[in-house]
N, C-alpha and C positions, 0 to 999 in steps of 0.2 A: 614564581607570576606574584602580582601584587595584590595587595589583600584589600577589595573594596568595601569603600567607608559607606555603610547600611543606614547608620543612625540617621535619624534627622528630628530626634525626638529637644521637640521647647521645654520639655519641665523641668529639665536646668538651665535655663535660658533667665539674665535677672536682665534691671534694669535701674538704670538710676540718673535720676534728674537736677540738677540743680540753681537756688533759682537765688541769686546775688542778693539779692536784698529781706532775703524773705529764708528763705531755707541752701547759704551758703555753704555745711558740707553733703548734702547731698541729702533726698529721698528716697530709699528702699523703696523700688511700687513694689507692690506684693496687692497676694486675693485678685489671681486675677479671675474675669468669667472663666463658665465653665470654656466655651467653645469658640474665648475670641480670646487675647489678651494685648497685643501692640501687631496695628496695622501701619504701615508705611504705604501709603498710596501709591498707584501707577504716577508715570511724569511722562506728559510729553514731550519727546525735549524736540521734535523741529516741529516749525509751520511749512504748511504743505499749500502747495496750488492749482491749478491745473490753467495757464495760459490760452487763448484762444486756440491757437495755434496750435492748439494739440501738448504741447511741449510743460515740462514740470516743472516749477521754482522748490525751491526749498530750505532754511533757514534754521540754524540751530537758536531757541529761545532758552532765556533763562526760565527757570523756576521755582516758588515755593513750593518747601518738599514737610507736605501734613499727616502728619503720624496721629489714630488714632489708637486710647486707648482707655480698653474696657472694666471695668472694675466693679465686682462683688459689691452693695449698698454698704458691708460693713468690714469696709476694707479701709485698712488706719492712710491708707493712701488720698481715698478719694474726703474722708478733712482733707487733708495735705491741700489740697486739687480746695476742696471747697474756699477753704484760707486765704490761696492768690486767688479766685475770684473773688471774694469777697476786699481781700486788699482793694483789688484797680476797682471794685465800684466806690468804697469808701473815698482812694484815695485819687482817684480821675488818674489815673498814671497804669501803664505796663510794669509789668517787673522779666526780667530776659529772662530764658530759662534754658540749658545745656543739657541732652538727655544723651547719655549713655547706653549704648545694650552687649548683652555679651552674650551670644549664642556658641556655647562647647561644644555642642553637636558636630557645628558644623565648621569651628576654626576661625568665628568670625566676631569681631566686633564692630559697630554702627557708632559712629558718635554723629549726634542733632544738633545745629550749635546755632547760637541767636536767635531764639522761637518767639514766642509769646503764646499764649492761651490763647484759642479763636473761640471755643467754640464747650462751653461748658455744660452740662448736666447734673447739677444738686443732687435735686432731691431722685431720689429714684421710683420711677415706680409701682403702687401700691395694687399686687398684684396678688394672684395664692400665696408668692414669695415677694417679698421684695426685690424689682428686678434689677439688672446691673447700671449702672449707669456708666458714661462715651464721656469723653474726653475730649478734645481735636486744637493738636499742637500745632499751630504754621512755625517754620525754619526755615533759615537761610543757608543754612548748606548743611552740607549728607556725606562723610566721609568714610571710608570702609574703614578703620585700622589696624 
């Protein structure tokens, strides 16, 4: 009888982002938030509508792949992401990003390509303790490698 893989550990997952003009050797993402690390949003893969005759029509639609990274305020990655944000503002240009996420527990690697920083949260909220920051990147493509 085959042994079932019950492992869904996220603690050993790793991620590296490259930004050609700023971090060509890559940034190792680290010091994630407690309850959220990296979230790839759900995708609407089809557009559907109902005709007046009650018959449905549907079509596949291309999508942007949003990925949200949530980091503790003291994360060195947050500092690197702030550098991307500041460079975009100072130079009035985009910096292309690529993200590789490895999840050993399920034996999967995801490659997000040709992305940009879309939403930045460079200052943590000053709560009882500093709150995590969130960073949203939009990618043109994603593949499982």
